[in-house]
N, C-alpha and C positions, 0 to 999 in steps of 0.2 A: 362460805361462811368455813370452809377447813384454813385459809391462811388467816382470818380472823384469829380462828380457837388458839393458829398456833403463836400466834404470836403472844395471845397471853398469856398460853404455858410460860411462854417464855420470857415473860414481864414478870412474871411470879417467882420462876424459879431463879431471877434474878434477885427480887428481893426478897429472895429466903436464905439468901448466904447470908446470915446473920450468926449469931453467938451461939458460947455451948450452953447445951443442959436441958433438958425437957423442953422448952417452950422452945429450941432450936427444930426438935424432931418434927413439928407438926409442919414449918412449911415443906421439909421433906414427903411428908401424908400427905400433902397437901398434893406434891407434885406424882407422888406414885398414883395417888386417886384419879388424878387429871389427866395421865397417862394412859390407864383402867378405862378412864371411861372412852376414853378419846378410840380406846381399841376397841371396847363393845361396839364401841359405834357402831365403828366405819371396821366393824368385823366382817361386813358380806365384799366391802372391797379386798381388802386387806387379805381376807379365805381366798377370791376369785386371783388376787394380787400369784399368789401364794403357787396359789392350785398351773392358773398359767405359766409360772414359769419351772415348775416341776415337768408339767405336762411338756414344755420347749426344752428343759432336759432329757426328759424320756425319749423324745425323737431325735435329740441329736444321741444320745447315748445309742439304739437302735438303728441311724444310719452307720454309724461306728462301728456295731456289730457284724454285719453287713457289707460296708467297707472292709472289714476284718479278716470277714470273711473271705470273703473275693479275693482280696488280697491276696489270704494262703493258700485259697485256691493256683492265683498266677501262682505264686511262687513254687508251691508243688512240680505246676506244668511244670514253668523253668527246670525245675532241677532235675525232671524226669530228664529232660532234653538234655537237661548238662550229662548227663550222665548215659547220652545215649552220644554222647558227642564222642567221646574216644573212638567206641562202637565205630561211629561213621570213619571217625578219623582212619582207622584200623582198616576199615573195608576200604572208602578211595583212593589209601598207598596199597594195598594188597590189589586192587585192579591198573590203577597204575602199571603197578609191577609185571604184574601179568599182560599189558601191552603194551608195555615195552620190551619182555620177551619176544610173546608175538612178531612185534614189529621186527626188535632186533632178527629174527629165525626168519622171516620172512624175504628179508632183506640180503641175509646169507645166503638163500635159497635163489632168488634176483643173480645176487653177483658168481655164487659157484652156475649157476646158467651160461648168463653172461659171459665170465670166464670162456665157459665149453665151446662157445657158441663163436667167440674172439682166437680160441687157442684151433677152433675147424677152419678159421677165414685164412688165419694165419698160414696154418700149413696148406695151404690149398694155395696162395703165396708164393709162401717158398717153391712150392710146388710148383705153380707154375712160373715161379724163374725162374729154377733150376732148369725147367725142358727150354727153356729162351735159351738158356746160361751154353748147352747142351748142342739146341741147334745153328747156337750164332759158331761155337767152338767147329761143330762138323764143318759148317758152311767157312768158315773162315781155314779150316783142315781141308777141303777139298779145296779152295780154293786155290793155295802155296799149293799144293801138290799138281795141279792142274799147271799152274805158274814153272814151276819145276818141271812137268816134263814139256812146255814146252819151250823151255828154255834150254833143256837134252835135247829136243827133237829140232830145235833152228842149231845146237850148237853139233850137232852131229846127223851127216847127210846119207849116210846109209841105216841107224835107224830113221830117219824121216823114209825112205823109200818103205824099207818093211810096214810101215807105220800104213804108208796110202795102201800097200797090196794090200795087206789084208782088211780092210777098209773095201776097197773094191773090187775084194773076192767074193763078197758075199751078194752083189748089186745084181 
């Protein structure tokens, strides 16, 4: 029915395209009346169509407002994080510096202790080497004195006789 009515109106509108004058106003008036009748008869459908569109747009608008509010909250939250970012970076840098300084002090103490232990070990080793060298020198000195004494005793028979006398005297 609606399609048939639309076809009639469009034929009427096509036929109404005549000349100028008072008679030329009649087809326009008929067209206007027909459009008015169509709107009047279809007002419930048109009203429900526009009401549906209004509700749809209203729903979309409400969702957009909600999403805008959520986005605003997320933006503020992110901005707070960004504002704290400089403080967090500074705190991390400070902690790193403190850890490096503490590590450095600890290593210096360890190195000082290690150096003192090495010095003690070196001193002990040096003292032992010194004692060994003194013993070795004393031994060599005694051996050379004995060797010289033997040579002198062998070469001098008087000295050998005196030596034998003094050794046998206490026996």
